C-alpha positions in Angstrom: 0.0 0.0 0.0 2.8 2.4 0.9 4.5 1.5 -2.4 1.4 2.4 -4.4 1.1 5.8 -2.6 4.8 6.5 -3.4 4.3 5.6 -7.1 1.1 7.8 -7.3 3.0 10.8 -5.8 5.9 10.4 -8.2 3.5 10.2 -11.2 1.6 13.4 -10.1 4.9 15.2 -9.6 6.0 14.1 -13.1 2.7 15.4 -14.6 3.2 18.8 -12.9 6.7 19.2 -14.3 5.4 18.5 -17.8 3.0 21.4 -17.7 4.0 24.6 -19.7 5.5 27.4 -17.7 2.6 29.8 -18.5 0.2 27.3 -16.7 2.1 27.3 -13.5 0.8 30.8 -12.5 -2.9 31.5 -12.5 -3.7 34.4 -14.9 -5.1 37.5 -13.2 -8.8 38.0 -13.5 -9.9 41.0 -15.7 -11.0 44.0 -13.7 -13.2 46.8 -14.8 -11.1 49.9 -15.8 -12.0 53.4 -17.1 -11.0 54.0 -20.8 -10.5 57.7 -21.4 -12.3 59.2 -24.4 -10.5 60.3 -27.5 -8.4 63.4 -27.1 -10.2 65.1 -30.0 -13.6 64.3 -28.5 -12.6 65.5 -25.0 -11.0 68.6 -26.5 -14.2 69.4 -28.5 -16.3 69.0 -25.4 -14.2 71.6 -23.6 -14.8 74.2 -26.3 -17.7 76.6 -26.0 -20.6 76.0 -28.5 -19.9 79.3 -30.3 -16.5 78.0 -31.5 -18.1 75.1 -33.4 -20.7 77.5 -34.9 -17.9 79.9 -36.0 -15.9 77.2 -37.7 -19.0 76.0 -39.6 -19.6 79.6 -40.7 -16.0 80.1 -41.9 -16.1 76.9 -43.8 -19.5 77.8 -45.4 -18.2 81.2 -46.5 -14.9 79.8 -47.9 -15.3 76.2 -48.9 -12.0 76.1 -50.7 -9.8 76.8 -47.6 -8.2 74.0 -45.8 -8.3 73.1 -42.1 -4.9 74.8 -41.4 -5.9 78.1 -43.0 -9.3 78.0 -41.2 -7.5 77.4 -37.9 -5.2 80.4 -38.6 -8.1 82.6 -39.5 -10.0 81.7 -36.3 -7.0 82.1 -34.1 -6.2 85.5 -35.5 -9.8 86.8 -34.9 -10.5 85.1 -31.5 -7.0 84.5 -30.0 -7.3 87.5 -27.8 -10.4 85.9 -26.1 -8.3 83.0 -25.0 -9.8 80.6 -27.5 -7.6 78.8 -30.1 -8.0 75.8 -32.3 -5.7 73.5 -34.2 -6.1 72.0 -37.7 -7.0 68.5 -36.2 -9.8 70.0 -34.1 -11.1 71.9 -37.2 -11.0 68.7 -39.2 -12.9 66.8 -36.5 -15.6 69.5 -36.2 -16.1 69.8 -40.0 -16.2 66.1 -40.4 -19.0 65.9 -37.8 -20.9 68.9 -39.3 -20.9 68.4 -43.0 -24.7 68.7 -43.2 -24.6 71.9 -41.2 -22.0 73.4 -43.5 -24.0 72.6 -46.6 -27.2 73.9 -45.1 -25.5 77.2 -44.1 -24.0 77.5 -47.6 -27.4 77.1 -49.2 -28.9 79.8 -46.9 -26.0 82.2 -47.6 -26.3 81.7 -51.3 -30.0 82.7 -51.4 -29.6 85.5 -48.8 -30.6 88.9 -50.1 -28.2 91.6 -48.9 -29.6 94.7 -47.4 -29.9 97.6 -49.9 -27.3 100.3 -49.8 -27.2 103.7 -51.3 -25.0 104.1 -54.3 -21.6 105.8 -54.3 -21.1 105.1 -50.6 -18.7 102.1 -50.5 -16.5 101.0 -53.4 -14.7 97.7 -53.7 -11.2 97.7 -55.3 -9.0 94.7 -56.2 -6.4 93.5 -58.7 -6.3 90.3 -60.8 -4.1 89.1 -63.6 -4.5 87.5 -67.1 -1.7 86.1 -69.3 -1.6 86.6 -73.1 -0.5 84.1 -75.8 3.2 84.9 -75.1 2.9 84.1 -71.4 3.1 87.7 -70.2 0.9 88.5 -67.2 -1.2 91.7 -67.4 -2.5 93.3 -64.2 -6.2 94.4 -64.2 -7.8 96.9 -61.8 -11.5 96.7 -60.9 -13.6 99.3 -59.0 -17.2 98.2 -58.1 -19.9 100.1 -56.3 -21.5 98.2 -53.5 -25.0 99.7 -53.7 -25.6 99.4 -57.4 -23.1 96.6 -58.3 -21.9 98.9 -61.2 -18.4 98.4 -62.5 -17.0 101.9 -62.4 -13.5 101.1 -63.6 -12.0 98.0 -65.4 -8.7 98.5 -67.0 -5.3 96.9 -67.6 -2.3 98.4 -65.7 1.4 98.5 -66.6 2.3 97.9 -62.9 0.6 97.9 -59.5 2.4 100.7 -57.8 0.4 102.9 -55.5 0.9 106.0 -57.8 -0.5 104.0 -60.8 -3.6 103.0 -58.8 -4.1 106.6 -57.6 -4.1 107.9 -61.2 -6.9 105.4 -62.1 -8.8 106.2 -58.9 -8.6 110.0 -59.5 -9.9 109.5 -63.0 -12.9 107.5 -61.6 -13.5 110.2 -59.0 -13.8 112.9 -61.6 -16.3 110.8 -63.5 -18.5 109.4 -60.8 -17.8 111.3 -57.6 -15.9 110.6 -54.4 -17.2 107.7 -52.2 -17.2 107.6 -48.5 -15.0 104.5 -48.3 -13.1 102.0 -50.4 -12.7 98.4 -49.4 -9.5 96.6 -50.3 -7.5 93.5 -49.2 -4.1 93.4 -47.5 -2.0 93.9 -50.6 0.9 96.3 -50.0 0.0 98.7 -52.9 -3.4 99.3 -51.3 -2.1 100.0 -47.8 1.0 102.0 -48.5 1.6 105.4 -46.9 1.1 107.1 -50.3 -2.3 105.5 -50.7 -3.5 106.2 -47.2 -2.3 109.8 -47.3 -3.9 110.6 -50.6 -7.3 109.1 -49.6 -7.2 110.9 -46.2 -6.7 114.2 -48.0 -9.7 113.4 -50.3 -11.8 112.4 -47.3 -12.1 108.7 -48.3 -12.0 106.0 -45.6 -9.8 103.0 -46.5 -11.4 99.8 -45.3 -8.9 96.8 -45.2 -10.3 93.3 -44.9 -8.9 90.8 -42.5 -6.2 88.3 -43.6 -7.4 85.2 -45.4 -11.0 86.6 -45.4 -11.9 87.2 -49.1 -15.6 87.1 -48.4 -15.3 90.4 -46.7 -14.8 91.9 -50.2 -17.2 89.5 -51.8 -18.7 91.8 -54.4 -15.5 92.4 -56.3 -14.4 88.8 -55.9 -17.7 87.7 -57.5 -17.2 90.2 -60.3 -13.7 88.9 -61.0 -15.0 85.4 -61.0 -17.5 86.2 -63.8 -14.7 88.1 -65.7 -12.2 85.3 -65.5 -14.8 82.7 -66.5 -15.2 84.6 -69.8 -11.5 85.4 -70.2 -10.5 81.7 -69.9 -12.5 81.0 -73.1 -10.5 83.3 -75.4 -6.8 83.8 -76.3 -5.3 87.3 -75.9 -2.6 88.5 -78.3 -1.3 91.4 -76.2 -2.2 94.1 -73.7 -4.0 96.2 -76.3 -6.5 93.5 -77.1 -7.0 93.0 -73.4 -7.9 96.6 -72.9 -10.5 96.4 -75.7 -12.0 93.2 -74.2 -12.3 94.8 -70.8 -14.2 97.8 -72.2 -16.6 95.5 -74.0 -17.1 93.3 -70.9 -17.8 96.3 -68.7 -20.4 97.6 -71.1 -22.1 94.2 -71.2 -21.9 93.8 -67.4 -23.4 97.2 -66.6 -26.1 97.4 -69.3 -27.0 93.9 -70.4 -26.8 91.7 -67.2 -29.8 92.0 -64.8 -29.0 91.4 -61.2 -31.4 89.4 -59.0 -30.5 91.4 -55.9 -31.3 94.6 -57.8 -34.9 93.5 -58.4 -34.1 92.5 -62.0 -32.5 95.8 -62.9 -29.1 96.2 -64.5 -26.2 97.9 -62.6 -26.5 100.9 -64.9 -30.2 101.3 -64.0 -29.5 100.9 -60.3 -26.7 103.5 -60.5 -28.9 106.1 -62.3 -31.9 105.3 -60.1 -34.2 104.6 -63.1 -36.8 101.8 -63.2 -36.5 98.9 -65.5 -36.8 99.9 -69.1 -39.5 98.4 -71.3 -38.4 99.9 -74.6 -37.5 97.5 -77.5 -34.1 96.0 -76.8 -31.2 95.3 -79.1 -28.9 92.4 -78.9 -25.3 93.0 -77.8 -22.8 90.5 -79.1 -19.1 90.9 -78.2 -16.0 88.7 -77.9 -16.9 87.0 -81.2 -20.2 85.6 -79.8 -18.8 84.5 -76.5 -20.8 87.1 -74.6 -24.3 88.1 -75.6 -27.2 90.0 -73.9 -30.2 92.2 -74.5 -29.7 95.9 -73.8 -32.9 97.8 -72.9 -32.2 101.5 -73.7 -33.5 104.0 -71.1 
């Protein structure tokens, strides 16, 4: 009997030695633990609700800007309040709010701006167009906010402040002096010469914020229509460009009704006359690329 107990004890010891090492120690039982939320989600929950609304508004106004540029624009405007965002946070908010951005863009597109008196605020900006030889020509545009009338559209030899002032003085002599002119942050618009000359004339210079083209949206929209037509033709030189700009300005002011002007053309809104009902004549310029009906006053 004792011999059998000894044999049984040796056999059990041999079986224990044969077990793998990971089975010698009993694995610990899983315990409940707190998993912290994602850093982006936690970061977004700490932001005030108006931060999310402002980012949605900025994206709706400028859909072409990326998350980094939107973050820089937001921080520049609201950094003094102690609120700042990063590009990752902007991407997270916009990814979660795509429907809100599209809804706001739709409402902004169909929003009717409040009426303004003519010759109060002008919009001024520069753009460029290359000819067949690859030479870039600068173009100056002056647009009245109240009537949407294009008061000046011409090609420039350069974009020095003195060159711009000569064109502006010629426009002042023809249409009068406005109360203010809205420009972007380009150096030629904000030079000491420009500011001193406008101050002497009693014109207030309004400069938009950095990376905020929508603050001068009327001239941006006008240049969008101009470039859409210019991309369809090939320019030989600067002289042909000047002729094309004169024709486009005449078509834009007299043959293109504006829905925010109650169907009137910019020329009718500038002169203050109602919509003309006289027999129209067809205007055909740029070799048939631009057509429209002109209703004489």
